[in-house]
All heavy atoms as a GROMACS GRO file, in nm:
protein
  555
    1MET      N    1   7.403   9.452   7.470
    1MET     CA    2   7.365   9.335   7.548
    1MET      C    3   7.417   9.208   7.483
    1MET      O    4   7.454   9.115   7.550
    1MET     CB    5   7.213   9.333   7.563
    1MET     CG    6   7.167   9.225   7.655
    1MET     SD    7   7.235   9.245   7.819
    1MET     CE    8   7.092   9.228   7.915
    2GLU      N    9   7.420   9.205   7.353
    2GLU     CA   10   7.467   9.087   7.282
    2GLU      C   11   7.610   9.051   7.320
    2GLU      O   12   7.644   8.934   7.339
    2GLU     CB   13   7.458   9.109   7.131
    2GLU     CG   14   7.499   8.988   7.050
    2GLU     CD   15   7.482   9.013   6.902
    2GLU    OE1   16   7.379   9.068   6.862
    2GLU    OE2   17   7.574   8.975   6.828
    3ASN      N   18   7.698   9.152   7.335
    3ASN     CA   19   7.837   9.125   7.371
    3ASN      C   20   7.848   9.065   7.510
    3ASN      O   21   7.933   8.979   7.534
    3ASN     CB   22   7.920   9.253   7.365
    3ASN     CG   23   7.935   9.303   7.224
    3ASN    OD1   24   7.913   9.229   7.130
    3ASN    ND2   25   7.970   9.427   7.209
    4ILE      N   26   7.764   9.108   7.602
    4ILE     CA   27   7.766   9.052   7.737
    4ILE      C   28   7.727   8.905   7.732
    4ILE      O   29   7.789   8.820   7.795
    4ILE     CB   30   7.673   9.131   7.831
    4ILE    CG1   31   7.728   9.272   7.852
    4ILE    CG2   32   7.655   9.059   7.964
    4ILE    CD1   33   7.635   9.364   7.924
    5ILE      N   34   7.627   8.873   7.651
    5ILE     CA   35   7.584   8.734   7.638
    5ILE      C   36   7.696   8.651   7.578
    5ILE      O   37   7.726   8.542   7.626
    5ILE     CB   38   7.455   8.726   7.553
    5ILE    CG1   39   7.340   8.792   7.628
    5ILE    CG2   40   7.422   8.581   7.518
    5ILE    CD1   41   7.217   8.816   7.544
    6GLU      N   42   7.762   8.702   7.473
    6GLU     CA   43   7.872   8.628   7.412
    6GLU      C   44   7.984   8.607   7.511
    6GLU      O   45   8.043   8.500   7.517
    6GLU     CB   46   7.924   8.703   7.290
    6GLU     CG   47   7.829   8.701   7.172
    6GLU     CD   48   7.879   8.785   7.058
    6GLU    OE1   49   7.999   8.817   7.054
    6GLU    OE2   50   7.799   8.819   6.971
    7PHE      N   51   8.017   8.706   7.592
    7PHE     CA   52   8.123   8.693   7.691
    7PHE      C   53   8.086   8.588   7.794
    7PHE      O   54   8.168   8.507   7.833
    7PHE     CB   55   8.151   8.827   7.758
    7PHE     CG   56   8.266   8.821   7.854
    7PHE    CD1   57   8.396   8.814   7.808
    7PHE    CD2   58   8.244   8.821   7.990
    7PHE    CE1   59   8.502   8.808   7.896
    7PHE    CE2   60   8.350   8.816   8.079
    7PHE     CZ   61   8.479   8.809   8.031
    8ASN      N   62   7.961   8.586   7.837
    8ASN     CA   63   7.917   8.487   7.934
    8ASN      C   64   7.930   8.346   7.880
    8ASN      O   65   7.959   8.254   7.954
    8ASN     CB   66   7.772   8.513   7.978
    8ASN     CG   67   7.760   8.634   8.067
    8ASN    OD1   68   7.857   8.675   8.129
    8ASN    ND2   69   7.642   8.691   8.072
    9GLU      N   70   7.913   8.327   7.750
    9GLU     CA   71   7.930   8.196   7.690
    9GLU      C   72   8.075   8.151   7.694
    9GLU      O   73   8.103   8.032   7.692
    9GLU     CB   74   7.880   8.198   7.546
    9GLU     CG   75   7.729   8.214   7.535
    9GLU     CD   76   7.682   8.236   7.394
    9GLU    OE1   77   7.766   8.239   7.302
    9GLU    OE2   78   7.560   8.251   7.375
   10LEU      N   79   8.168   8.245   7.702
   10LEU     CA   80   8.310   8.211   7.706
   10LEU      C   81   8.358   8.172   7.845
   10LEU      O   82   8.470   8.126   7.860
   10LEU     CB   83   8.394   8.329   7.656
   10LEU     CG   84   8.381   8.362   7.509
   10LEU    CD1   85   8.457   8.491   7.479
   10LEU    CD2   86   8.434   8.250   7.423
   11GLU      N   87   8.275   8.189   7.946
   11GLU     CA   88   8.319   8.163   8.083
   11GLU      C   89   8.362   8.019   8.106
   11GLU      O   90   8.436   7.990   8.197
   11GLU     CB   91   8.212   8.203   8.183
   11GLU     CG   92   8.198   8.353   8.195
   11GLU     CD   93   8.095   8.393   8.298
   11GLU    OE1   94   8.017   8.308   8.343
   11GLU    OE2   95   8.092   8.512   8.331
   12ASP      N   96   8.318   7.927   8.022
   12ASP     CA   97   8.358   7.788   8.036
   12ASP      C   98   8.499   7.764   7.986
   12ASP      O   99   8.558   7.660   8.012
   12ASP     CB  100   8.261   7.696   7.961
   12ASP     CG  101   8.122   7.698   8.023
   12ASP    OD1  102   8.113   7.723   8.144
   12ASP    OD2  103   8.026   7.672   7.950
   13SER      N  104   8.555   7.859   7.915
   13SER     CA  105   8.690   7.845   7.862
   13SER      C  106   8.791   7.850   7.976
   13SER      O  107   8.772   7.916   8.076
   13SER     CB  108   8.717   7.960   7.764
   13SER     OG  109   8.849   7.958   7.723
   14GLU      N  110   8.902   7.779   7.960
   14GLU     CA  111   9.005   7.775   8.064
   14GLU      C  112   9.066   7.913   8.090
   14GLU      O  113   9.108   7.942   8.199
   14GLU     CB  114   9.116   7.678   8.024
   14GLU     CG  115   9.074   7.533   8.028
   14GLU     CD  116   9.186   7.440   7.990
   14GLU    OE1  117   9.303   7.478   8.005
   14GLU    OE2  118   9.156   7.329   7.945
   15GLY      N  119   9.075   7.998   7.988
   15GLY     CA  120   9.141   8.127   8.002
   15GLY      C  121   9.058   8.234   8.068
   15GLY      O  122   9.109   8.336   8.112
   16ILE      N  123   8.927   8.213   8.080
   16ILE     CA  124   8.838   8.313   8.137
   16ILE      C  125   8.821   8.286   8.286
   16ILE      O  126   8.787   8.176   8.327
   16ILE     CB  127   8.701   8.313   8.067
   16ILE    CG1  128   8.715   8.360   7.924
   16ILE    CG2  129   8.601   8.399   8.141
   16ILE    CD1  130   8.752   8.504   7.909
   17ARG      N  131   8.847   8.388   8.366
   17ARG     CA  132   8.826   8.377   8.510
   17ARG      C  133   8.696   8.446   8.548
   17ARG      O  134   8.651   8.536   8.480
   17ARG     CB  135   8.943   8.442   8.585
   17ARG     CG  136   9.074   8.377   8.555
   17ARG     CD  137   9.191   8.421   8.636
   17ARG     NE  138   9.184   8.547   8.704
   17ARG     CZ  139   9.291   8.615   8.743
   17ARG    NH1  140   9.411   8.568   8.720
   17ARG    NH2  141   9.279   8.728   8.808
   18ASP      N  142   8.638   8.404   8.657
   18ASP     CA  143   8.513   8.466   8.705
   18ASP      C  144   8.530   8.614   8.736
   18ASP      O  145   8.434   8.689   8.736
   18ASP     CB  146   8.462   8.394   8.830
   18ASP     CG  147   8.409   8.256   8.799
   18ASP    OD1  148   8.371   8.230   8.684
   18ASP    OD2  149   8.407   8.173   8.892
   19SER      N  150   8.653   8.655   8.762
   19SER     CA  151   8.678   8.794   8.799
   19SER      C  152   8.688   8.887   8.679
   19SER      O  153   8.698   9.008   8.696
   19SER     CB  154   8.807   8.803   8.882
   19SER     OG  155   8.919   8.762   8.805
   20PHE      N  156   8.686   8.834   8.557
   20PHE     CA  157   8.696   8.918   8.437
   20PHE      C  158   8.563   8.983   8.403
   20PHE      O  159   8.458   8.918   8.405
   20PHE     CB  160   8.741   8.837   8.316
   20PHE     CG  161   8.886   8.800   8.315
   20PHE    CD1  162   8.935   8.712   8.221
   20PHE    CD2  163   8.976   8.852   8.406
   20PHE    CE1  164   9.069   8.677   8.217
   20PHE    CE2  165   9.110   8.819   8.404
   20PHE     CZ  166   9.156   8.730   8.308
   21VAL      N  167   8.570   9.112   8.370
   21VAL     CA  168   8.454   9.186   8.323
   21VAL      C  169   8.490   9.243   8.186
   21VAL      O  170   8.588   9.317   8.174
   21VAL     CB  171   8.418   9.302   8.419
   21VAL    CG1  172   8.303   9.383   8.363
   21VAL    CG2  173   8.386   9.248   8.557
   22ALA      N  174   8.415   9.207   8.084
   22ALA     CA  175   8.442   9.257   7.950
   22ALA      C  176   8.408   9.406   7.943
   22ALA      O  177   8.299   9.447   7.983
   22ALA     CB  178   8.361   9.180   7.847
   23ILE      N  179   8.503   9.486   7.892
   23ILE     CA  180   8.476   9.630   7.878
   23ILE      C  181   8.477   9.672   7.732
   23ILE      O  182   8.432   9.781   7.700
   23ILE     CB  183   8.575   9.716   7.961
   23ILE    CG1  184   8.719   9.687   7.921
   23ILE    CG2  185   8.554   9.692   8.109
   23ILE    CD1  186   8.821   9.778   7.987
   24ALA      N  187   8.528   9.585   7.644
   24ALA     CA  188   8.527   9.615   7.500
   24ALA      C  189   8.549   9.486   7.423
   24ALA      O  190   8.601   9.388   7.476
   24ALA     CB  191   8.637   9.716   7.466
   25MET      N  192   8.506   9.488   7.296
   25MET     CA  193   8.527   9.375   7.207
   25MET      C  194   8.574   9.428   7.072
   25MET      O  195   8.520   9.528   7.023
   25MET     CB  196   8.398   9.296   7.190
   25MET     CG  197   8.415   9.170   7.108
   25MET     SD  198   8.268   9.066   7.108
   25MET     CE  199   8.174   9.144   6.978
   26ASP      N  200   8.676   9.364   7.014
   26ASP     CA  201   8.721   9.408   6.883
   26ASP      C  202   8.639   9.341   6.773
   26ASP      O  203   8.550   9.260   6.800
   26ASP     CB  204   8.872   9.386   6.865
   26ASP     CG  205   8.914   9.240   6.857
   26ASP    OD1  206   8.828   9.151   6.843
   26ASP    OD2  207   9.036   9.215   6.864
   27SER      N  208   8.668   9.374   6.649
   27SER     CA  209   8.590   9.322   6.536
   27SER      C  210   8.612   9.173   6.512
   27SER      O  211   8.540   9.112   6.432
   27SER     CB  212   8.622   9.402   6.410
   27SER     OG  213   8.760   9.392   6.380
   28PHE      N  214   8.707   9.112   6.581
   28PHE     CA  215   8.734   8.969   6.564
   28PHE      C  216   8.676   8.886   6.679
   28PHE      O  217   8.697   8.766   6.686
   28PHE     CB  218   8.885   8.945   6.555
   28PHE     CG  219   8.948   9.015   6.438
   28PHE    CD1  220   9.022   9.131   6.459
   28PHE    CD2  221   8.931   8.969   6.309
   28PHE    CE1  222   9.079   9.197   6.352
   28PHE    CE2  223   8.987   9.035   6.202
   28PHE     CZ  224   9.062   9.150   6.224
   29GLY      N  225   8.607   8.950   6.772
   29GLY     CA  226   8.545   8.879   6.883
   29GLY      C  227   8.635   8.863   7.004
   29GLY      O  228   8.600   8.791   7.097
   30ASN      N  229   8.750   8.929   7.005
   30ASN     CA  230   8.839   8.927   7.120
   30ASN      C  231   8.795   9.035   7.219
   30ASN      O  232   8.734   9.133   7.180
   30ASN     CB  233   8.983   8.951   7.077
   30ASN     CG  234   9.029   8.850   6.976
   30ASN    OD1  235   9.019   8.730   6.998
   30ASN    ND2  236   9.078   8.897   6.864
   31PHE      N  237   8.830   9.016   7.346
   31PHE     CA  238   8.783   9.107   7.450
   31PHE      C  239   8.896   9.181   7.519
   31PHE      O  240   9.004   9.127   7.538
   31PHE     CB  241   8.707   9.029   7.557
   31PHE     CG  242   8.578   8.972   7.509
   31PHE    CD1  243   8.572   8.841   7.464
   31PHE    CD2  244   8.462   9.047   7.508
   31PHE    CE1  245   8.452   8.787   7.419
   31PHE    CE2  246   8.342   8.994   7.463
   31PHE     CZ  247   8.338   8.864   7.419
   32ILE      N  248   8.866   9.302   7.560
   32ILE     CA  249   8.948   9.373   7.658
   32ILE      C  250   8.871   9.355   7.787
   32ILE      O  251   8.751   9.386   7.794
   32ILE     CB  252   8.967   9.522   7.622
   32ILE    CG1  253   9.047   9.532   7.493
   32ILE    CG2  254   9.035   9.595   7.736
   32ILE    CD1  255   9.066   9.672   7.442
   33VAL      N  256   8.939   9.301   7.888
   33VAL     CA  257   8.872   9.269   8.013
   33VAL      C  258   8.938   9.339   8.131
   33VAL      O  259   9.058   9.367   8.129
   33VAL     CB  260   8.870   9.116   8.039
   33VAL    CG1  261   8.791   9.044   7.931
   33VAL    CG2  262   9.010   9.059   8.050
   34PHE      N  263   8.858   9.368   8.230
   34PHE     CA  264   8.903   9.422   8.357
   34PHE      C  265   8.900   9.308   8.457
   34PHE      O  266   8.798   9.239   8.470
   34PHE     CB  267   8.811   9.536   8.402
   34PHE     CG  268   8.838   9.586   8.540
   34PHE    CD1  269   8.946   9.669   8.564
   34PHE    CD2  270   8.756   9.553   8.646
   34PHE    CE1  271   8.973   9.717   8.691
   34PHE    CE2  272   8.781   9.600   8.773
   34PHE     CZ  273   8.890   9.682   8.796
   35ASP      N  274   9.012   9.284   8.525
   35ASP     CA  275   9.018   9.180   8.626
   35ASP      C  276   8.986   9.242   8.762
   35ASP      O  277   9.061   9.323   8.814
   35ASP     CB  278   9.157   9.115   8.628
   35ASP     CG  279   9.164   8.992   8.716
   35ASP    OD1  280   9.073   8.974   8.800
   35ASP    OD2  281   9.259   8.914   8.700
   36ARG      N  282   8.873   9.205   8.818
   36ARG     CA  283   8.828   9.262   8.946
   36ARG      C  284   8.918   9.225   9.063
   36ARG      O  285   8.920   9.295   9.163
   36ARG     CB  286   8.685   9.218   8.976
   36ARG     CG  287   8.585   9.275   8.878
   36ARG     CD  288   8.447   9.228   8.910
   36ARG     NE  289   8.442   9.082   8.895
   36ARG     CZ  290   8.336   9.009   8.919
   36ARG    NH1  291   8.226   9.065   8.960
   36ARG    NH2  292   8.338   8.878   8.901
   37VAL      N  293   8.996   9.119   9.051
   37VAL     CA  294   9.082   9.076   9.161
   37VAL      C  295   9.205   9.165   9.174
   37VAL      O  296   9.236   9.215   9.281
   37VAL     CB  297   9.125   8.928   9.144
   37VAL    CG1  298   9.230   8.890   9.246
   37VAL    CG2  299   9.004   8.838   9.152
   38ASP      N  300   9.276   9.188   9.062
   38ASP     CA  301   9.399   9.267   9.070
   38ASP      C  302   9.391   9.401   8.997
   38ASP      O  303   9.490   9.472   8.986
   38ASP     CB  304   9.519   9.187   9.021
   38ASP     CG  305   9.504   9.141   8.877
   38ASP    OD1  306   9.416   9.192   8.806
   38ASP    OD2  307   9.584   9.055   8.836
   39SER      N  308   9.273   9.436   8.946
   39SER     CA  309   9.245   9.564   8.880
   39SER      C  310   9.326   9.587   8.753
   39SER      O  311   9.342   9.700   8.708
   39SER     CB  312   9.268   9.681   8.977
   39SER     OG  313   9.181   9.670   9.086
   40LYS      N  314   9.378   9.483   8.692
   40LYS     CA  315   9.455   9.496   8.569
   40LYS      C  316   9.363   9.487   8.447
   40LYS      O  317   9.255   9.428   8.453
   40LYS     CB  318   9.561   9.387   8.561
   40LYS     CG  319   9.668   9.401   8.669
   40LYS     CD  320   9.782   9.307   8.644
   40LYS     CE  321   9.884   9.309   8.754
   40LYS     NZ  322   9.942   9.436   8.783
   41ILE      N  323   9.408   9.546   8.337
   41ILE     CA  324   9.336   9.539   8.211
   41ILE      C  325   9.412   9.440   8.122
   41ILE      O  326   9.534   9.450   8.105
   41ILE     CB  327   9.329   9.677   8.142
   41ILE    CG1  328   9.265   9.780   8.235
   41ILE    CG2  329   9.255   9.666   8.010
   41ILE    CD1  330   9.120   9.755   8.269
   42MET      N  331   9.337   9.345   8.066
   42MET     CA  332   9.396   9.241   7.983
   42MET      C  333   9.326   9.236   7.848
   42MET      O  334   9.210   9.274   7.835
   42MET     CB  335   9.380   9.104   8.050
   42MET     CG  336   9.426   9.096   8.193
   42MET     SD  337   9.603   9.096   8.210
   42MET     CE  338   9.642   8.933   8.156
   43PHE      N  339   9.398   9.188   7.746
   43PHE     CA  340   9.339   9.158   7.616
   43PHE      C  341   9.324   9.007   7.610
   43PHE      O  342   9.420   8.933   7.632
   43PHE     CB  343   9.431   9.207   7.504
   43PHE     CG  344   9.378   9.177   7.366
   43PHE    CD1  345   9.281   9.258   7.310
   43PHE    CD2  346   9.426   9.070   7.294
   43PHE    CE1  347   9.232   9.231   7.183
   43PHE    CE2  348   9.378   9.043   7.167
   43PHE     CZ  349   9.281   9.124   7.112
   44TYR      N  350   9.202   8.959   7.584
   44TYR     CA  351   9.176   8.816   7.577
   44TYR      C  352   9.151   8.777   7.433
   44TYR      O  353   9.053   8.817   7.372
   44TYR     CB  354   9.058   8.778   7.666
   44TYR     CG  355   9.021   8.632   7.653
   44TYR    CD1  356   9.107   8.534   7.702
   44TYR    CD2  357   8.904   8.592   7.591
   44TYR    CE1  358   9.076   8.400   7.689
   44TYR    CE2  359   8.872   8.459   7.578
   44TYR     CZ  360   8.958   8.363   7.627
   44TYR     OH  361   8.928   8.230   7.613
   45GLU      N  362   9.242   8.698   7.376
   45GLU     CA  363   9.230   8.647   7.239
   45GLU      C  364   9.158   8.513   7.248
   45GLU      O  365   9.213   8.414   7.296
   45GLU     CB  366   9.371   8.632   7.179
   45GLU     CG  367   9.376   8.635   7.029
   45GLU     CD  368   9.332   8.505   6.962
   45GLU    OE1  369   9.322   8.401   7.026
   45GLU    OE2  370   9.305   8.511   6.843
   46HIS      N  371   9.032   8.512   7.206
   46HIS     CA  372   8.946   8.397   7.233
   46HIS      C  373   8.978   8.272   7.151
   46HIS      O  374   8.958   8.161   7.198
   46HIS     CB  375   8.799   8.435   7.216
   46HIS     CG  376   8.754   8.447   7.074
   46HIS    ND1  377   8.785   8.555   6.996
   46HIS    CD2  378   8.684   8.362   6.997
   46HIS    CE1  379   8.733   8.537   6.876
   46HIS    NE2  380   8.671   8.421   6.874
   47GLU      N  381   9.027   8.287   7.030
   47GLU     CA  382   9.053   8.169   6.947
   47GLU      C  383   9.169   8.086   7.000
   47GLU      O  384   9.167   7.963   6.994
   47GLU     CB  385   9.079   8.209   6.802
   47GLU     CG  386   8.954   8.258   6.732
   47GLU     CD  387   8.979   8.296   6.589
   47GLU    OE1  388   9.091   8.276   6.538
   47GLU    OE2  389   8.885   8.347   6.526
   48GLU      N  390   9.271   8.152   7.052
   48GLU     CA  391   9.388   8.083   7.105
   48GLU      C  392   9.382   8.069   7.257
   48GLU      O  393   9.470   8.008   7.317
   48GLU     CB  394   9.516   8.157   7.066
   48GLU     CG  395   9.539   8.165   6.916
   48GLU     CD  396   9.562   8.029   6.853
   48GLU    OE1  397   9.625   7.943   6.916
   48GLU    OE2  398   9.514   8.009   6.739
   49ASP      N  399   9.278   8.128   7.318
   49ASP     CA  400   9.260   8.125   7.463
   49ASP      C  401   9.384   8.181   7.534
   49ASP      O  402   9.439   8.121   7.626
   49ASP     CB  403   9.231   7.982   7.509
   49ASP     CG  404   9.162   7.977   7.644
   49ASP    OD1  405   9.096   8.076   7.680
   49ASP    OD2  406   9.176   7.876   7.713
   50VAL      N  407   9.428   8.301   7.488
   50VAL     CA  408   9.549   8.365   7.539
   50VAL      C  409   9.515   8.504   7.592
   50VAL      O  410   9.433   8.575   7.533
   50VAL     CB  411   9.655   8.377   7.426
   50VAL    CG1  412   9.778   8.449   7.476
   50VAL    CG2  413   9.692   8.241   7.372
   51LYS      N  414   9.578   8.542   7.704
   51LYS     CA  415   9.560   8.675   7.762
   51LYS      C  416   9.691   8.754   7.751
   51LYS      O  417   9.798   8.699   7.771
   51LYS     CB  418   9.520   8.664   7.909
   51LYS     CG  419   9.388   8.597   7.930
   51LYS     CD  420   9.357   8.578   8.077
   51LYS     CE  421   9.448   8.486   8.150
   51LYS     NZ  422   9.446   8.346   8.118
   52PHE      N  423   9.677   8.883   7.720
   52PHE     CA  424   9.792   8.973   7.714
   52PHE      C  425   9.766   9.090   7.808
   52PHE      O  426   9.659   9.149   7.807
   52PHE     CB  427   9.812   9.029   7.572
   52PHE     CG  428   9.836   8.925   7.469
   52PHE    CD1  429   9.732   8.878   7.391
   52PHE    CD2  430   9.963   8.873   7.449
   52PHE    CE1  431   9.754   8.781   7.294
   52PHE    CE2  432   9.986   8.777   7.354
   52PHE     CZ  433   9.881   8.731   7.276
   53TYR      N  434   9.865   9.123   7.888
   53TYR     CA  435   9.857   9.236   7.979
   53TYR      C  436   9.856   9.367   7.900
   53TYR      O  437   9.935   9.384   7.807
   53TYR     CB  438   9.977   9.230   8.074
   53TYR     CG  439  10.007   9.359   8.143
   53TYR    CD1  440   9.937   9.397   8.256
   53TYR    CD2  441  10.105   9.445   8.095
   53TYR    CE1  442   9.964   9.516   8.320
   53TYR    CE2  443  10.133   9.564   8.158
   53TYR     CZ  444  10.061   9.599   8.269
   53TYR     OH  445  10.088   9.717   8.331
   54LEU      N  446   9.768   9.461   7.937
   54LEU     CA  447   9.763   9.593   7.873
   54LEU      C  448   9.799   9.706   7.970
   54LEU      O  449   9.871   9.797   7.933
   54LEU     CB  450   9.624   9.619   7.814
   54LEU     CG  451   9.581   9.531   7.698
   54LEU    CD1  452   9.438   9.565   7.657
   54LEU    CD2  453   9.676   9.546   7.581
   55ALA      N  454   9.745   9.701   8.091
   55ALA     CA  455   9.768   9.811   8.186
   55ALA      C  456   9.745   9.764   8.329
   55ALA      O  457   9.672   9.668   8.353
   55ALA     CB  458   9.674   9.928   8.154
   56ASN      N  459   9.806   9.835   8.424
   56ASN     CA  460   9.792   9.803   8.566
   56ASN      C  461   9.659   9.847   8.627
   56ASN      O  462   9.621   9.798   8.732
   56ASN     CB  463   9.905   9.867   8.647
   56ASN     CG  464  10.033   9.790   8.635
   56ASN    OD1  465  10.033   9.669   8.636
   56ASN    ND2  466  10.143   9.862   8.623
   57SER      N  467   9.592   9.940   8.561
   57SER     CA  468   9.466   9.991   8.614
   57SER      C  469   9.382  10.045   8.499
   57SER      O  470   9.431  10.065   8.388
   57SER     CB  471   9.491  10.103   8.715
   57SER     OG  472   9.546  10.216   8.648
   58PHE      N  473   9.254  10.069   8.529
   58PHE     CA  474   9.166  10.126   8.428
   58PHE      C  475   9.212  10.267   8.390
   58PHE      O  476   9.211  10.305   8.274
   58PHE     CB  477   9.022  10.127   8.478
   58PHE     CG  478   8.924  10.164   8.371
   58PHE    CD1  479   8.895  10.076   8.269
   58PHE    CD2  480   8.861  10.287   8.374
   58PHE    CE1  481   8.804  10.111   8.169
   58PHE    CE2  482   8.770  10.323   8.276
   58PHE     CZ  483   8.743  10.234   8.172
   59THR      N  484   9.256  10.343   8.489
   59THR     CA  485   9.306  10.479   8.464
   59THR      C  486   9.427  10.475   8.371
   59THR      O  487   9.435  10.554   8.275
   59THR     CB  488   9.343  10.548   8.596
   59THR    OG1  489   9.228  10.550   8.680
   59THR    CG2  490   9.393  10.689   8.573
   60GLU      N  491   9.520  10.386   8.396
   60GLU     CA  492   9.638  10.372   8.310
   60GLU      C  493   9.597  10.332   8.167
   60GLU      O  494   9.652  10.381   8.069
   60GLU     CB  495   9.733  10.267   8.368
   60GLU     CG  496   9.862  10.251   8.292
   60GLU     CD  497   9.953  10.148   8.356
   60GLU    OE1  498   9.982  10.162   8.476
   60GLU    OE2  499   9.994  10.055   8.284
   61PHE      N  500   9.498  10.244   8.156
   61PHE     CA  501   9.447  10.202   8.025
   61PHE      C  502   9.389  10.321   7.950
   61PHE      O  503   9.416  10.339   7.831
   61PHE     CB  504   9.343  10.092   8.042
   61PHE     CG  505   9.272  10.055   7.917
   61PHE    CD1  506   9.340   9.985   7.816
   61PHE    CD2  507   9.140  10.088   7.897
   61PHE    CE1  508   9.275   9.950   7.698
   61PHE    CE2  509   9.074  10.053   7.780
   61PHE     CZ  510   9.141   9.984   7.681
   62LEU      N  511   9.310  10.404   8.018
   62LEU     CA  512   9.252  10.521   7.953
   62LEU      C  513   9.359  10.616   7.902
   62LEU      O  514   9.346  10.675   7.794
   62LEU     CB  515   9.158  10.594   8.048
   62LEU     CG  516   9.028  10.522   8.081
   62LEU    CD1  517   8.948  10.603   8.183
   62LEU    CD2  518   8.947  10.496   7.956
   63LYS      N  519   9.468  10.630   7.975
   63LYS     CA  520   9.578  10.717   7.933
   63LYS      C  521   9.645  10.665   7.806
   63LYS      O  522   9.700  10.743   7.728
   63LYS     CB  523   9.681  10.733   8.044
   63LYS     CG  524   9.630  10.815   8.160
   63LYS     CD  525   9.732  10.826   8.271
   63LYS     CE  526   9.676  10.906   8.387
   63LYS     NZ  527   9.773  10.918   8.496
   64LEU      N  528   9.640  10.534   7.784
   64LEU     CA  529   9.697  10.476   7.663
   64LEU      C  530   9.616  10.507   7.539
   64LEU      O  531   9.666  10.497   7.427
   64LEU     CB  532   9.708  10.323   7.678
   64LEU     CG  533   9.803  10.270   7.783
   64LEU    CD1  534   9.787  10.120   7.796
   64LEU    CD2  535   9.947  10.307   7.749
   65LEU      N  536   9.491  10.546   7.557
   65LEU     CA  537   9.401  10.569   7.444
   65LEU      C  538   9.421  10.704   7.376
   65LEU      O  539   9.372  10.725   7.265
   65LEU     CB  540   9.255  10.555   7.488
   65LEU     CG  541   9.216  10.417   7.541
   65LEU    CD1  542   9.071  10.419   7.586
   65LEU    CD2  543   9.239  10.310   7.437
   66TYR      N  544   9.492  10.795   7.441
   66TYR     CA  545   9.516  10.925   7.378
   66TYR      C  546   9.657  10.972   7.396
   66TYR      O  547   9.737  10.916   7.461
   66TYR     CB  548   9.416  11.031   7.429
   66TYR     CG  549   9.426  11.063   7.576
   66TYR    CD1  550   9.506  11.167   7.619
   66TYR    CD2  551   9.356  10.989   7.669
   66TYR    CE1  552   9.515  11.196   7.754
   66TYR    CE2  553   9.365  11.018   7.804
   66TYR     CZ  554   9.443  11.122   7.846
   66TYR     OH  555   9.451  11.151   7.978
   0.00000   0.00000   0.00000
């Protein structure tokens, strides 16, 4: 629950869109997010307010994990 609260606090940032849903957080506080609008998986680097594309879909993202 704590991670969800932290992610909600980031919603005021320019790089966070309302359509992003956090699905994971790394040890540095960065998020892997699912974009509900285009179904893409992105990595959100919170300190620099930068997003990096990871996969076209959640299924494609899961395939990258193994």
